[in-house]
C-alpha atoms as an extended CHARMM CRD file, in Angstrom:
* protein
*
       221  EXT
         1         1  MET       CA             95.5190000000        3.0120000000        1.3110000000  PROA      1               0.0000000000
         2         2  SER       CA             95.0050000000        5.4900000000       -1.5430000000  PROA      2               0.0000000000
         3         3  ALA       CA             91.7880000000        5.6270000000       -3.7200000000  PROA      3               0.0000000000
         4         4  ARG       CA             93.6550000000        4.2650000000       -6.5840000000  PROA      4               0.0000000000
         5         5  ALA       CA             94.6430000000        1.1480000000       -4.5920000000  PROA      5               0.0000000000
         6         6  VAL       CA             91.0970000000        0.7070000000       -3.3250000000  PROA      6               0.0000000000
         7         7  ALA       CA             89.7510000000        0.6850000000       -6.9550000000  PROA      7               0.0000000000
         8         8  LEU       CA             92.2210000000       -1.8350000000       -8.0390000000  PROA      8               0.0000000000
         9         9  ALA       CA             91.3470000000       -3.9900000000       -5.0700000000  PROA      9               0.0000000000
        10        10  LEU       CA             87.6350000000       -3.9070000000       -5.8840000000  PROA      10              0.0000000000
        11        11  THR       CA             88.3130000000       -4.7100000000       -9.6700000000  PROA      11              0.0000000000
        12        12  LEU       CA             90.5950000000       -7.8800000000       -8.6970000000  PROA      12              0.0000000000
        13        13  ALA       CA             87.8460000000       -9.1060000000       -6.4610000000  PROA      13              0.0000000000
        14        14  THR       CA             85.1080000000       -8.6600000000       -9.0950000000  PROA      14              0.0000000000
        15        15  LEU       CA             87.1940000000      -10.5450000000      -11.6640000000  PROA      15              0.0000000000
        16        16  SER       CA             87.8900000000      -13.1710000000       -9.1280000000  PROA      16              0.0000000000
        17        17  GLY       CA             84.2700000000      -13.6180000000       -8.4320000000  PROA      17              0.0000000000
        18        18  CYS       CA             83.3630000000      -13.9410000000      -12.1160000000  PROA      18              0.0000000000
        19        19  SER       CA             85.9930000000      -16.4970000000      -12.7040000000  PROA      19              0.0000000000
        20        20  THR       CA             84.4550000000      -18.7770000000      -10.1140000000  PROA      20              0.0000000000
        21        21  ARG       CA             81.0280000000      -19.0170000000      -11.8040000000  PROA      21              0.0000000000
        22        22  PRO       CA             80.3300000000      -22.5550000000      -12.8170000000  PROA      22              0.0000000000
        23        23  ALA       CA             80.4730000000      -23.2670000000      -16.6810000000  PROA      23              0.0000000000
        24        24  PRO       CA             77.1240000000      -23.5760000000      -18.4530000000  PROA      24              0.0000000000
        25        25  VAL       CA             75.9660000000      -27.2440000000      -18.8490000000  PROA      25              0.0000000000
        26        26  GLU       CA             75.2290000000      -28.1170000000      -22.5160000000  PROA      26              0.0000000000
        27        27  ARG       CA             72.0630000000      -30.1870000000      -23.0230000000  PROA      27              0.0000000000
        28        28  PRO       CA             72.0780000000      -31.6950000000      -26.5360000000  PROA      28              0.0000000000
        29        29  GLU       CA             68.3810000000      -32.4640000000      -26.3710000000  PROA      29              0.0000000000
        30        30  LEU       CA             67.5910000000      -28.8280000000      -26.2470000000  PROA      30              0.0000000000
        31        31  VAL       CA             69.6070000000      -27.9310000000      -29.3850000000  PROA      31              0.0000000000
        32        32  GLY       CA             67.5180000000      -27.6790000000      -32.4320000000  PROA      32              0.0000000000
        33        33  THR       CA             67.9240000000      -26.5420000000      -36.1340000000  PROA      33              0.0000000000
        34        34  LEU       CA             65.4780000000      -24.8360000000      -38.3400000000  PROA      34              0.0000000000
        35        35  GLU       CA             64.4740000000      -26.8140000000      -41.3600000000  PROA      35              0.0000000000
        36        36  PRO       CA             63.2980000000      -24.9310000000      -44.5930000000  PROA      36              0.0000000000
        37        37  ALA       CA             59.6430000000      -25.4980000000      -45.3370000000  PROA      37              0.0000000000
        38        38  ALA       CA             60.4710000000      -26.7070000000      -48.7750000000  PROA      38              0.0000000000
        39        39  PRO       CA             63.3960000000      -29.1200000000      -49.8410000000  PROA      39              0.0000000000
        40        40  ALA       CA             66.6500000000      -27.6850000000      -50.8590000000  PROA      40              0.0000000000
        41        41  HSD       CA             66.0300000000      -28.6770000000      -54.4690000000  PROA      41              0.0000000000
        42        42  HSD       CA             62.6320000000      -26.9170000000      -54.5980000000  PROA      42              0.0000000000
        43        43  PRO       CA             62.3310000000      -23.8680000000      -56.9480000000  PROA      43              0.0000000000
        44        44  PRO       CA             62.2350000000      -20.5640000000      -55.1550000000  PROA      44              0.0000000000
        45        45  LEU       CA             58.7660000000      -19.7310000000      -53.9000000000  PROA      45              0.0000000000
        46        46  ALA       CA             56.9860000000      -16.6230000000      -55.0020000000  PROA      46              0.0000000000
        47        47  ARG       CA             55.6650000000      -14.3190000000      -52.3530000000  PROA      47              0.0000000000
        48        48  LEU       CA             51.8560000000      -13.9620000000      -52.2890000000  PROA      48              0.0000000000
        49        49  PRO       CA             50.9240000000      -10.4530000000      -53.4450000000  PROA      49              0.0000000000
        50        50  ASP       CA             49.6030000000       -7.6010000000      -51.1650000000  PROA      50              0.0000000000
        51        51  PRO       CA             45.8070000000       -7.7590000000      -51.3240000000  PROA      51              0.0000000000
        52        52  GLU       CA             45.7960000000       -4.0170000000      -51.5390000000  PROA      52              0.0000000000
        53        53  THR       CA             47.6000000000       -4.1410000000      -55.0320000000  PROA      53              0.0000000000
        54        54  ASN       CA             45.6190000000       -7.4270000000      -56.1050000000  PROA      54              0.0000000000
        55        55  GLN       CA             42.1770000000       -6.1510000000      -56.1260000000  PROA      55              0.0000000000
        56        56  GLY       CA             41.5920000000       -7.5690000000      -52.5520000000  PROA      56              0.0000000000
        57        57  HSD       CA             42.7320000000      -11.0040000000      -53.3730000000  PROA      57              0.0000000000
        58        58  VAL       CA             45.1970000000      -13.0520000000      -51.6630000000  PROA      58              0.0000000000
        59        59  GLY       CA             46.9760000000      -15.2290000000      -54.1850000000  PROA      59              0.0000000000
        60        60  ARG       CA             46.3610000000      -15.1670000000      -57.8540000000  PROA      60              0.0000000000
        61        61  LYS       CA             43.5240000000      -13.1870000000      -59.4700000000  PROA      61              0.0000000000
        62        62  PRO       CA             40.3430000000      -14.9270000000      -60.8410000000  PROA      62              0.0000000000
        63        63  ARG       CA             40.8770000000      -15.9620000000      -64.4590000000  PROA      63              0.0000000000
        64        64  ARG       CA             38.2960000000      -15.6980000000      -67.0320000000  PROA      64              0.0000000000
        65        65  LEU       CA             37.0930000000      -18.6570000000      -69.1860000000  PROA      65              0.0000000000
        66        66  THR       CA             38.7800000000      -18.9650000000      -72.5390000000  PROA      66              0.0000000000
        67        67  VAL       CA             36.4770000000      -19.2190000000      -75.6170000000  PROA      67              0.0000000000
        68        68  ALA       CA             36.9260000000      -22.9400000000      -75.7570000000  PROA      68              0.0000000000
        69        69  GLN       CA             36.1350000000      -23.2320000000      -71.9960000000  PROA      69              0.0000000000
        70        70  LEU       CA             33.1500000000      -21.0880000000      -72.3100000000  PROA      70              0.0000000000
        71        71  ARG       CA             31.9180000000      -23.3690000000      -75.2680000000  PROA      71              0.0000000000
        72        72  GLU       CA             32.1610000000      -26.5990000000      -73.3230000000  PROA      72              0.0000000000
        73        73  SER       CA             30.8300000000      -25.0300000000      -70.1400000000  PROA      73              0.0000000000
        74        74  ILE       CA             27.5610000000      -23.8180000000      -71.9460000000  PROA      74              0.0000000000
        75        75  ILE       CA             27.1060000000      -27.2510000000      -73.6300000000  PROA      75              0.0000000000
        76        76  THR       CA             27.5900000000      -29.1090000000      -70.2630000000  PROA      76              0.0000000000
        77        77  THR       CA             25.2020000000      -26.8990000000      -68.3910000000  PROA      77              0.0000000000
        78        78  THR       CA             22.3990000000      -26.3990000000      -70.9370000000  PROA      78              0.0000000000
        79        79  GLY       CA             22.9190000000      -29.3460000000      -73.3320000000  PROA      79              0.0000000000
        80        80  ARG       CA             23.0420000000      -26.9100000000      -76.3090000000  PROA      80              0.0000000000
        81        81  PRO       CA             25.8260000000      -24.6620000000      -77.9610000000  PROA      81              0.0000000000
        82        82  TRP       CA             25.7860000000      -21.0420000000      -78.3520000000  PROA      82              0.0000000000
        83        83  SER       CA             25.2320000000      -20.5650000000      -82.0530000000  PROA      83              0.0000000000
        84        84  GLN       CA             27.0840000000      -17.2970000000      -82.4970000000  PROA      84              0.0000000000
        85        85  LEU       CA             30.0540000000      -18.2510000000      -80.4310000000  PROA      85              0.0000000000
        86        86  ASP       CA             32.4700000000      -19.0600000000      -83.2600000000  PROA      86              0.0000000000
        87        87  ALA       CA             31.5910000000      -15.8730000000      -85.0870000000  PROA      87              0.0000000000
        88        88  LEU       CA             32.3510000000      -14.0010000000      -82.0860000000  PROA      88              0.0000000000
        89        89  ALA       CA             35.2370000000      -15.7440000000      -80.9120000000  PROA      89              0.0000000000
        90        90  SER       CA             37.9220000000      -12.9410000000      -81.8300000000  PROA      90              0.0000000000
        91        91  SER       CA             35.8930000000      -10.3950000000      -80.0690000000  PROA      91              0.0000000000
        92        92  LEU       CA             35.7800000000      -12.6230000000      -77.0110000000  PROA      92              0.0000000000
        93        93  GLY       CA             39.4870000000      -12.9250000000      -76.9890000000  PROA      93              0.0000000000
        94        94  GLN       CA             40.4040000000      -15.9040000000      -78.9490000000  PROA      94              0.0000000000
        95        95  PRO       CA             43.5770000000      -15.3770000000      -81.1260000000  PROA      95              0.0000000000
        96        96  ASP       CA             43.3660000000      -15.1380000000      -84.8160000000  PROA      96              0.0000000000
        97        97  TYR       CA             47.1760000000      -15.7720000000      -85.2340000000  PROA      97              0.0000000000
        98        98  ALA       CA             47.2470000000      -12.9990000000      -87.7250000000  PROA      98              0.0000000000
        99        99  LEU       CA             47.0570000000       -9.8760000000      -85.4130000000  PROA      99              0.0000000000
       100       100  THR       CA             47.1070000000      -11.8320000000      -82.1500000000  PROA      100             0.0000000000
       101       101  VAL       CA             48.7230000000      -15.0440000000      -80.9430000000  PROA      101             0.0000000000
       102       102  SER       CA             47.7220000000      -15.1620000000      -77.4960000000  PROA      102             0.0000000000
       103       103  GLU       CA             44.4070000000      -15.6100000000      -75.8450000000  PROA      103             0.0000000000
       104       104  SER       CA             42.9830000000      -12.7190000000      -73.9600000000  PROA      104             0.0000000000
       105       105  THR       CA             41.0040000000      -13.5530000000      -70.7440000000  PROA      105             0.0000000000
       106       106  GLU       CA             40.5110000000      -10.1880000000      -69.2680000000  PROA      106             0.0000000000
       107       107  ALA       CA             36.9080000000       -9.4400000000      -68.1850000000  PROA      107             0.0000000000
       108       108  SER       CA             35.5380000000       -6.6670000000      -70.4710000000  PROA      108             0.0000000000
       109       109  LEU       CA             32.4250000000       -4.9410000000      -71.2910000000  PROA      109             0.0000000000
       110       110  VAL       CA             32.3700000000       -6.4900000000      -74.8650000000  PROA      110             0.0000000000
       111       111  PHE       CA             32.7950000000      -10.0190000000      -73.3100000000  PROA      111             0.0000000000
       112       112  ALA       CA             29.9020000000       -9.3060000000      -70.8720000000  PROA      112             0.0000000000
       113       113  LYS       CA             27.6140000000       -7.7730000000      -73.6690000000  PROA      113             0.0000000000
       114       114  PHE       CA             28.1670000000      -10.7380000000      -76.0140000000  PROA      114             0.0000000000
       115       115  LEU       CA             27.8030000000      -13.3050000000      -73.3690000000  PROA      115             0.0000000000
       116       116  GLU       CA             24.4370000000      -11.8080000000      -72.2300000000  PROA      116             0.0000000000
       117       117  ASP       CA             23.1950000000      -12.1770000000      -75.7440000000  PROA      117             0.0000000000
       118       118  GLY       CA             24.4060000000      -15.7420000000      -75.9310000000  PROA      118             0.0000000000
       119       119  ALA       CA             22.8990000000      -16.5880000000      -72.5770000000  PROA      119             0.0000000000
       120       120  ARG       CA             19.5190000000      -15.3140000000      -73.6480000000  PROA      120             0.0000000000
       121       121  GLU       CA             19.7210000000      -17.3140000000      -76.7970000000  PROA      121             0.0000000000
       122       122  VAL       CA             20.7520000000      -20.6070000000      -75.0760000000  PROA      122             0.0000000000
       123       123  CYS       CA             18.5960000000      -20.3290000000      -71.8820000000  PROA      123             0.0000000000
       124       124  LEU       CA             15.3580000000      -19.4600000000      -73.4200000000  PROA      124             0.0000000000
       125       125  ALA       CA             15.8700000000      -22.2410000000      -75.9060000000  PROA      125             0.0000000000
       126       126  THR       CA             16.6470000000      -24.6230000000      -73.1810000000  PROA      126             0.0000000000
       127       127  ALA       CA             13.6340000000      -23.4860000000      -70.8500000000  PROA      127             0.0000000000
       128       128  THR       CA             11.2570000000      -23.9380000000      -74.0250000000  PROA      128             0.0000000000
       129       129  ALA       CA             12.4490000000      -27.3760000000      -74.6490000000  PROA      129             0.0000000000
       130       130  ASP       CA             12.0690000000      -28.1710000000      -71.0000000000  PROA      130             0.0000000000
       131       131  LEU       CA              8.3860000000      -27.2670000000      -71.2170000000  PROA      131             0.0000000000
       132       132  ALA       CA              7.9110000000      -29.4200000000      -74.0910000000  PROA      132             0.0000000000
       133       133  ALA       CA              9.8300000000      -32.5410000000      -72.5300000000  PROA      133             0.0000000000
       134       134  ALA       CA              7.5940000000      -35.5590000000      -72.2740000000  PROA      134             0.0000000000
       135       135  SER       CA              9.0880000000      -36.4030000000      -68.9560000000  PROA      135             0.0000000000
       136       136  PRO       CA              9.7900000000      -33.9580000000      -66.0410000000  PROA      136             0.0000000000
       137       137  ASP       CA             13.1810000000      -35.9790000000      -65.5170000000  PROA      137             0.0000000000
       138       138  ALA       CA             14.3310000000      -35.1940000000      -68.9640000000  PROA      138             0.0000000000
       139       139  ARG       CA             14.2430000000      -31.3590000000      -68.2650000000  PROA      139             0.0000000000
       140       140  VAL       CA             17.6300000000      -29.5750000000      -67.7120000000  PROA      140             0.0000000000
       141       141  LEU       CA             16.7150000000      -26.4000000000      -65.6940000000  PROA      141             0.0000000000
       142       142  THR       CA             13.8330000000      -27.9310000000      -63.8450000000  PROA      142             0.0000000000
       143       143  PRO       CA             14.2500000000      -31.6380000000      -63.3890000000  PROA      143             0.0000000000
       144       144  GLY       CA             11.2800000000      -33.3150000000      -61.6790000000  PROA      144             0.0000000000
       145       145  VAL       CA              9.1690000000      -30.0840000000      -61.5750000000  PROA      145             0.0000000000
       146       146  THR       CA              5.6250000000      -30.4000000000      -62.9610000000  PROA      146             0.0000000000
       147       147  VAL       CA              3.1800000000      -27.3980000000      -63.1320000000  PROA      147             0.0000000000
       148       148  ALA       CA             -0.1200000000      -26.8650000000      -64.9940000000  PROA      148             0.0000000000
       149       149  ARG       CA             -0.0380000000      -24.8460000000      -68.2680000000  PROA      149             0.0000000000
       150       150  GLY       CA              3.5500000000      -23.6260000000      -67.3500000000  PROA      150             0.0000000000
       151       151  ASP       CA              2.4310000000      -21.5220000000      -64.3640000000  PROA      151             0.0000000000
       152       152  PHE       CA              5.4820000000      -21.5660000000      -62.2050000000  PROA      152             0.0000000000
       153       153  THR       CA              3.8790000000      -19.2680000000      -59.5570000000  PROA      153             0.0000000000
       154       154  THR       CA              2.1850000000      -22.4230000000      -58.0370000000  PROA      154             0.0000000000
       155       155  LEU       CA              5.5010000000      -23.9420000000      -57.1090000000  PROA      155             0.0000000000
       156       156  SER       CA              6.0660000000      -24.3250000000      -53.3240000000  PROA      156             0.0000000000
       157       157  ASP       CA              8.9360000000      -22.5640000000      -51.4280000000  PROA      157             0.0000000000
       158       158  ALA       CA             10.5990000000      -25.9930000000      -50.9890000000  PROA      158             0.0000000000
       159       159  GLN       CA             10.4930000000      -26.6380000000      -54.8960000000  PROA      159             0.0000000000
       160       160  VAL       CA             11.6940000000      -23.2970000000      -55.7370000000  PROA      160             0.0000000000
       161       161  ARG       CA             14.6800000000      -23.4080000000      -53.4040000000  PROA      161             0.0000000000
       162       162  ALA       CA             15.5270000000      -27.1330000000      -54.4030000000  PROA      162             0.0000000000
       163       163  THR       CA             15.6220000000      -26.0330000000      -58.0690000000  PROA      163             0.0000000000
       164       164  LEU       CA             17.6600000000      -22.8860000000      -57.4000000000  PROA      164             0.0000000000
       165       165  GLU       CA             20.1420000000      -25.0080000000      -55.4370000000  PROA      165             0.0000000000
       166       166  GLY       CA             20.4340000000      -27.5520000000      -58.1420000000  PROA      166             0.0000000000
       167       167  LEU       CA             21.1270000000      -24.7610000000      -60.6630000000  PROA      167             0.0000000000
       168       168  SER       CA             23.7220000000      -23.2340000000      -58.5530000000  PROA      168             0.0000000000
       169       169  VAL       CA             25.5520000000      -26.5930000000      -58.4120000000  PROA      169             0.0000000000
       170       170  ARG       CA             25.0340000000      -27.2020000000      -62.0990000000  PROA      170             0.0000000000
       171       171  PHE       CA             26.4450000000      -23.7270000000      -63.1820000000  PROA      171             0.0000000000
       172       172  TRP       CA             28.9300000000      -22.9210000000      -60.4620000000  PROA      172             0.0000000000
       173       173  GLY       CA             29.7980000000      -26.1910000000      -58.8960000000  PROA      173             0.0000000000
       174       174  GLN       CA             28.6770000000      -24.7860000000      -55.3920000000  PROA      174             0.0000000000
       175       175  ARG       CA             25.5020000000      -24.2720000000      -53.3110000000  PROA      175             0.0000000000
       176       176  LEU       CA             23.8580000000      -20.9410000000      -52.6660000000  PROA      176             0.0000000000
       177       177  SER       CA             24.3030000000      -19.7440000000      -49.0190000000  PROA      177             0.0000000000
       178       178  ASP       CA             21.0010000000      -19.1450000000      -46.9920000000  PROA      178             0.0000000000
       179       179  ASP       CA             21.0040000000      -15.5500000000      -47.5410000000  PROA      179             0.0000000000
       180       180  GLU       CA             21.6820000000      -15.8390000000      -51.3230000000  PROA      180             0.0000000000
       181       181  LEU       CA             19.0600000000      -18.5800000000      -51.5780000000  PROA      181             0.0000000000
       182       182  ALA       CA             16.2840000000      -16.3970000000      -49.9190000000  PROA      182             0.0000000000
       183       183  THR       CA             17.2340000000      -13.6560000000      -52.3540000000  PROA      183             0.0000000000
       184       184  TRP       CA             17.2100000000      -15.7270000000      -55.4570000000  PROA      184             0.0000000000
       185       185  SER       CA             13.8610000000      -17.2110000000      -54.3420000000  PROA      185             0.0000000000
       186       186  GLN       CA             12.2470000000      -13.8230000000      -54.1030000000  PROA      186             0.0000000000
       187       187  THR       CA             13.7150000000      -12.7450000000      -57.5550000000  PROA      187             0.0000000000
       188       188  PHE       CA             12.3670000000      -16.0070000000      -59.0390000000  PROA      188             0.0000000000
       189       189  ARG       CA              8.8940000000      -15.3650000000      -57.6030000000  PROA      189             0.0000000000
       190       190  ALA       CA              8.8090000000      -11.8000000000      -59.3440000000  PROA      190             0.0000000000
       191       191  VAL       CA             10.1600000000      -13.2100000000      -62.6650000000  PROA      191             0.0000000000
       192       192  ALA       CA              7.5600000000      -16.0920000000      -62.6360000000  PROA      192             0.0000000000
       193       193  ALA       CA              4.7440000000      -13.7420000000      -61.9670000000  PROA      193             0.0000000000
       194       194  ARG       CA              5.8950000000      -11.5310000000      -64.8310000000  PROA      194             0.0000000000
       195       195  ALA       CA              6.1160000000      -14.4440000000      -67.1160000000  PROA      195             0.0000000000
       196       196  LYS       CA              2.6320000000      -15.6490000000      -66.3080000000  PROA      196             0.0000000000
       197       197  ALA       CA              1.2910000000      -12.0460000000      -66.9040000000  PROA      197             0.0000000000
       198       198  VAL       CA              2.7390000000      -12.0060000000      -70.3880000000  PROA      198             0.0000000000
       199       199  ASN       CA              1.9020000000      -15.5780000000      -71.0860000000  PROA      199             0.0000000000
       200       200  GLN       CA              5.6500000000      -16.6050000000      -71.7150000000  PROA      200             0.0000000000
       201       201  PRO       CA              6.2080000000      -19.4090000000      -69.2370000000  PROA      201             0.0000000000
       202       202  ALA       CA              9.7600000000      -20.1630000000      -70.5690000000  PROA      202             0.0000000000
       203       203  GLN       CA             10.8100000000      -16.7590000000      -69.5010000000  PROA      203             0.0000000000
       204       204  ALA       CA             10.4250000000      -17.7730000000      -65.7510000000  PROA      204             0.0000000000
       205       205  TRP       CA             13.3310000000      -20.2470000000      -65.5340000000  PROA      205             0.0000000000
       206       206  GLY       CA             15.1220000000      -18.8770000000      -68.8190000000  PROA      206             0.0000000000
       207       207  ALA       CA             15.5910000000      -15.7270000000      -67.0760000000  PROA      207             0.0000000000
       208       208  MET       CA             17.1850000000      -17.4130000000      -64.0180000000  PROA      208             0.0000000000
       209       209  CYS       CA             19.3670000000      -19.4570000000      -66.1830000000  PROA      209             0.0000000000
       210       210  VAL       CA             20.5320000000      -16.2090000000      -67.8810000000  PROA      210             0.0000000000
       211       211  ALA       CA             21.3710000000      -14.7470000000      -64.1650000000  PROA      211             0.0000000000
       212       212  PHE       CA             23.3560000000      -18.0290000000      -63.4440000000  PROA      212             0.0000000000
       213       213  MET       CA             25.2030000000      -17.9310000000      -66.6660000000  PROA      213             0.0000000000
       214       214  THR       CA             26.2470000000      -14.3320000000      -66.6530000000  PROA      214             0.0000000000
       215       215  ASP       CA             27.2850000000      -14.5090000000      -62.8440000000  PROA      215             0.0000000000
       216       216  PRO       CA             31.0670000000      -14.1000000000      -62.3540000000  PROA      216             0.0000000000
       217       217  ARG       CA             31.1020000000      -17.5650000000      -60.6440000000  PROA      217             0.0000000000
       218       218  PHE       CA             30.2630000000      -19.1950000000      -63.9840000000  PROA      218             0.0000000000
       219       219  ILE       CA             32.7770000000      -17.2350000000      -66.2730000000  PROA      219             0.0000000000
       220       220  THR       CA             35.8240000000      -17.2400000000      -63.7100000000  PROA      220             0.0000000000
       221       221  TYR       CA             37.7970000000      -19.6940000000      -61.8000000000  PROA      221             0.0000000000
């Protein structure tokens, strides 16, 4: 038998063997379909931005409060308005509808500077009113806290921590972490000692109020 005949015979044998394999058994219970995550009528979903091009954030960037939101937030947290806010509104981003028609909510040095001025005005006035309040429960920054002659250096660690936690919830809607609470407590001790040395007791909690109000957690969401 020639080599060509041998090769032909092997090829026929192989094809014959393949044709005798059993047909695959279909199992309907194993057949699945991939359903879309959103309904067919749902608008297209935008992809989340790359954190490297989004200042480290996954999702939208933090937004700064508008002037109207800032006004209400200050009144809600301290019980009093910032007297210069309306005069500074355009510098803080509110449109005047002559040169600008949309509100700017970009964080800027101008906004930070004016907010610090406003925080000092509002917070020191609130702290001073707290010292003059007839009842400790009527105080805004230090509810339930009573000290002799405004000497806040006499507060216990538990009182300081409880007051700071109350302020973090009041201004930010969230509690301080344990590490943050320890740092803020140390800061308050230093500020209270300074306030006692210059005989300005309102500066103790007034300065802490300024720190809470100028923190990014107060002015962004």
